C-alpha positions in Angstrom: -51.2 -44.5 -113.1 -50.4 -47.3 -115.6 -49.4 -45.9 -118.9 -50.4 -47.3 -122.3 -46.9 -48.4 -123.2 -46.4 -50.4 -120.0 -49.8 -52.0 -120.4 -49.3 -53.0 -124.1 -45.8 -54.4 -123.3 -47.2 -56.4 -120.3 -50.1 -57.8 -122.4 -47.9 -58.8 -125.3 -45.3 -60.5 -123.0 -47.9 -62.1 -120.8 -49.9 -63.6 -123.7 -46.6 -64.8 -125.4 -45.4 -66.5 -122.2 -48.7 -68.4 -121.8 -48.8 -69.4 -125.5 -45.2 -70.7 -125.2 -46.2 -72.6 -122.1 -43.2 -71.1 -120.3 -44.1 -71.2 -116.6 -40.9 -69.5 -115.5 -41.5 -66.6 -117.9 -45.2 -66.3 -116.8 -44.1 -66.1 -113.2 -41.6 -63.3 -113.9 -44.6 -60.9 -114.1 -45.6 -61.5 -110.4 -44.3 -60.6 -107.0 -43.4 -63.5 -104.7 -46.4 -62.9 -102.4 -49.0 -62.3 -105.1 -52.6 -63.4 -104.7 -54.6 -65.1 -107.5 -58.4 -65.2 -107.6 -60.1 -67.5 -110.1 -63.2 -69.7 -110.3 -61.0 -72.3 -112.0 -59.0 -72.6 -108.8 -62.1 -73.9 -107.2 -62.4 -76.8 -109.7 -58.7 -77.6 -110.3 -57.5 -77.2 -106.7 -60.7 -78.1 -104.9 -60.3 -74.9 -103.0 -63.7 -73.3 -102.2 -62.3 -69.7 -101.8 -60.9 -69.7 -105.3 -57.9 -67.8 -103.9 -54.2 -68.9 -103.9 -51.5 -66.9 -102.2 -47.8 -66.9 -103.0 -45.9 -67.7 -106.1 -45.2 -71.3 -105.1 -48.9 -72.1 -104.7 -49.9 -70.4 -107.9 -47.0 -72.1 -109.8 -48.3 -75.5 -108.8 -51.8 -74.6 -109.9 -50.6 -73.2 -113.3 -48.4 -76.2 -113.8 -51.4 -78.4 -113.5 -53.5 -76.2 -115.8 -50.8 -76.3 -118.5 -50.7 -80.1 -118.3 -54.5 -80.2 -118.5 -54.5 -78.0 -121.6 -51.5 -78.9 -123.7 -52.9 -76.9 -126.7 -53.6 -73.8 -124.5 -53.5 -70.7 -126.7 -54.7 -67.2 -125.8 -55.7 -64.4 -128.3 -55.6 -60.9 -126.9 -58.7 -58.9 -127.8 -58.2 -55.7 -125.8 -56.0 -54.1 -123.1 -57.8 -51.8 -120.6 -56.1 -49.4 -118.3 -56.8 -48.6 -114.7 -55.0 -46.5 -112.1 -52.7 -49.2 -110.8 -54.2 -52.1 -112.8 -54.7 -53.5 -116.2 -57.5 -55.7 -117.5 -56.7 -58.1 -120.4 -59.7 -59.2 -122.4 -58.8 -62.3 -124.4 -60.1 -65.5 -125.9 -59.1 -68.2 -123.5 -59.0 -72.0 -123.7 -62.8 -72.5 -123.7 -64.4 -69.1 -123.6 -63.8 -65.4 -123.4 -61.8 -64.3 -120.4 -60.9 -61.1 -118.6 -58.1 -60.8 -116.0 -57.5 -57.8 -113.8 -53.9 -57.3 -112.7 -53.0 -55.0 -109.8 -49.3 -53.8 -109.8 -46.8 -52.7 -107.1 -44.4 -49.8 -107.5 -41.9 -52.2 -109.1 -44.3 -53.1 -111.9 -44.9 -56.7 -110.6 -48.4 -58.1 -110.2 -49.5 -58.3 -106.6 -53.2 -59.4 -107.1 -54.9 -60.9 -110.1 -58.6 -61.6 -110.7 -59.7 -64.0 -113.5 -63.2 -63.9 -115.0 -64.7 -66.2 -117.6 -67.7 -66.3 -119.8 
């Protein structure tokens, strides 16, 4: 079970890394083989599945996203706990967003699902 301290630390560091536009720091939260699911992948990557697999593929996608949104800034609204997951609810670039992160035993994200208003 994810505990509140871990979840709050993850949320704080994840939001700060994105707000600093520090891709290397963002990627430190993820396993090398993690899977990212997002409707934005469909539009940015022209990938109908909306799924990217592996840190290299996701890094390229996020690099593009950071370039598209040079003023990107997230504001955390709430951190929700699951068994082996966390959901961050935050104000994103254009709308409210929620991302669910599933963790491995090492505390790294192995799957993430992004949702937008």
